[in-house]
C-alpha positions in Angstrom: 80.9 70.9 53.1 79.8 72.5 56.4 82.5 73.0 59.0 81.8 71.7 62.4 81.3 74.2 65.3 83.7 74.0 68.2 82.3 72.4 71.3 80.7 74.9 73.7 82.9 76.0 76.6 82.0 74.3 79.8 80.6 76.6 82.4 82.0 76.5 85.9 79.4 75.4 88.4 78.7 77.6 91.4 80.9 76.8 94.3 83.4 75.0 92.0 87.0 76.1 92.6 88.5 78.4 90.0 91.1 76.9 87.7 94.7 77.5 88.9 96.4 80.6 87.7 99.0 80.4 84.9 102.6 81.4 85.6 102.0 84.7 83.7 98.8 85.5 85.6 100.6 84.8 88.9 103.2 87.3 88.1 100.6 90.1 87.6 100.5 92.0 90.9 97.7 93.9 92.5 98.9 97.3 93.6 97.3 99.3 96.4 98.3 103.0 95.9 97.7 105.4 98.8 97.6 109.2 98.3 99.6 111.8 100.2 98.4 114.1 103.0 97.1 117.0 100.9 95.3 115.6 97.9 92.9 112.7 97.3 93.2 109.8 94.9 91.5 111.8 92.2 94.3 114.4 92.0 96.2 114.7 88.7 99.3 113.3 90.3 97.6 110.2 91.6 95.7 109.5 88.4 98.9 109.8 86.4 100.9 107.5 88.6 98.1 105.0 88.9 98.1 104.7 85.1 101.9 104.5 84.8 102.3 101.9 87.5 99.5 99.8 86.1 101.1 99.7 82.6 104.7 99.2 83.7 104.0 96.5 86.3 101.3 94.8 84.1 99.1 94.9 87.2 95.9 93.1 87.4 94.6 96.2 89.1 95.9 99.4 90.8 93.6 100.2 93.6 93.4 103.7 95.0 91.2 105.0 97.8 90.6 108.1 100.0 91.4 108.1 103.7 88.2 109.1 105.7 89.5 112.6 106.6 89.6 113.6 102.9 86.9 111.5 101.3 83.7 113.0 99.8 85.4 116.4 99.1 86.3 117.0 102.8 89.4 119.1 103.5 90.3 118.3 107.0 93.8 118.2 108.4 95.3 114.7 108.2 95.5 112.8 111.5 98.6 111.1 112.7 99.7 108.4 110.3 99.1 105.7 113.0 95.4 106.5 113.0 95.1 105.7 109.3 96.6 102.2 109.6 93.4 100.3 110.4 91.4 101.8 107.5 94.3 101.3 105.1 94.8 97.7 106.3 91.2 96.9 105.5 91.6 98.2 102.0 94.7 96.0 101.5 93.1 92.9 102.9 90.1 93.3 100.6 92.4 93.7 97.6 94.3 90.5 98.6 91.1 88.6 98.9 89.9 89.9 95.6 93.0 88.6 93.8 94.2 85.5 95.6 97.5 84.1 94.3 98.6 87.5 92.9 101.6 89.3 94.4 100.5 92.2 96.6 102.4 95.5 96.2 101.8 98.4 98.6 102.7 101.8 97.2 102.1 105.3 98.3 102.9 109.0 97.9 104.5 110.8 100.8 102.3 110.1 103.8 100.6 107.3 102.0 104.0 105.6 101.6 104.7 105.9 105.4 101.3 104.4 106.2 101.9 101.7 103.6 105.1 100.7 105.5 103.1 100.6 108.8 100.5 98.4 107.1 103.2 96.1 105.8 104.2 95.5 109.5 100.7 94.5 110.5 100.0 90.9 111.4 98.3 89.0 108.5 99.3 91.4 105.8 101.8 89.8 103.5 102.9 92.1 100.7 105.6 91.1 98.3 107.1 94.6 98.4 106.5 98.2 99.3 107.2 101.1 96.9 107.6 104.5 98.6 107.1 107.5 96.3 108.7 110.4 98.2 109.0 109.0 101.7 108.6 111.8 104.3 111.6 110.7 106.5 112.1 114.1 108.1 109.7 116.0 110.4 111.5 119.2 111.5 114.6 117.9 113.1 113.2 114.4 113.8 114.2 111.5 111.6 111.2 109.1 111.5 112.9 105.8 111.0 111.1 103.5 113.5 108.6 102.0 111.0 111.3 101.5 108.4 113.6 99.6 110.8 110.8 97.2 111.5 110.2 96.2 107.9 110.9 92.7 106.7 109.7 93.0 103.1 111.7 94.5 100.2 111.3 98.3 99.9 112.0 100.6 97.1 112.3 104.4 97.7 111.8 106.7 94.8 113.0 110.2 95.9 113.4 113.6 94.6 117.0 114.8 94.6 115.9 118.1 96.1 113.3 116.8 98.5 113.5 118.7 101.7 111.4 116.1 103.5 113.9 113.3 102.9 117.6 114.3 102.7 119.2 111.5 100.7 122.2 111.1 103.0 119.8 110.5 105.9 117.8 108.0 104.0 120.9 106.1 102.9 122.0 105.9 106.6 118.6 104.5 107.6 118.6 102.0 104.8 121.9 100.6 105.9 120.4 99.8 109.3 117.2 98.2 107.8 116.9 94.4 108.0 115.1 94.1 104.6 116.2 94.5 101.0 116.1 98.2 100.0 116.5 100.0 96.6 116.8 103.7 96.1 116.1 105.5 92.8 116.7 109.3 92.7 114.9 111.6 90.3 117.7 114.2 89.9 116.7 117.8 90.6 113.2 117.0 91.6 111.1 118.1 94.6 108.9 116.1 97.0 106.4 115.5 94.2 109.1 114.8 91.6 108.7 118.1 89.8 111.8 119.2 88.1 112.6 122.9 87.4 112.6 123.8 83.7 116.2 124.9 83.8 117.3 121.5 85.1 115.2 119.7 82.6 116.9 121.6 79.8 120.4 120.8 81.1 119.5 117.1 81.5 118.0 116.8 78.0 114.9 115.1 79.4 111.3 116.1 79.7 109.3 115.7 82.9 107.5 112.7 81.5 110.7 111.0 80.4 112.3 111.5 83.9 109.2 110.0 85.6 109.1 107.2 83.1 112.7 106.2 83.9 111.6 106.0 87.5 108.6 103.9 86.7 110.8 101.5 84.7 113.1 101.1 87.7 110.1 100.3 89.9 109.0 97.7 87.3 112.4 96.0 87.4 112.5 96.0 91.2 109.0 94.5 91.4 109.7 91.9 88.7 112.9 90.8 90.6 111.0 90.5 93.9 108.2 88.5 92.3 110.6 86.1 90.5 112.4 85.5 93.7 109.3 84.4 95.6 
C-alpha cells in the first residue's frame, strides 16, 4: 500500500506579513560587535570573540564592521569617539531592521565599547543591553564617565584585573553613580585585551581559553536575564 505524501508547504505570498516569532526565536538576540581603536573586525581577537559570543548567546547573528578610518586596509589614527557615532548608529539601525522582534545587544572592544554606549544614548536606538569588553575609562588623568552616567539600559563591563585603562576602583565608583543596571565581571590578572601572563595562568589552574570562556558564560547569563525581564 502506497503511503500518501504530506501536503506541500504553503508559500508565503509577496507582501504577506511574516508569521509571528516563537518565544524561542524572540529570545535570540542580534549582536552588533564593534572593534577597538587599533585593529579591524578581521583581527584574531575580534574573530574569536565574535564566535564565542554567537555560540554562548545563541545569537541570530553577530554583526561586525569596520569604522571608515580603518576599513579597506587603511591604518589611519582613530578620530574622537564622538565622530564615529553616526556611522555606528547606522550599522545598528540596519541590524535592528534586519531582525525585527529580536533583542538588540550592543557590544564592543575598548573604544568600540565606548562608542557603543554613545550609540545606546542616541534617539531611536533601543538596545536591550550593552556589553563592554575592556571599557577605556581612563585617559591620562581624566576619568571619562559622562557617557556612562547618561545610560538608561543595562550594561555589563568585562574588565581585565590589570587593565591600566580602567582601574577597577574607579569603574566601581562610576557604576555606583549610574542610573542603569550594571554588572562587572573581572578576568583576574588580565590586561586590556584580557591576556593573562603564563605565570598567573599556572597559579590559577586555568588556561587562557578557559578564563575567557568563564567571562563569556557570565555575559550569556547577564544577557539572558535582561531578555527575560523585558
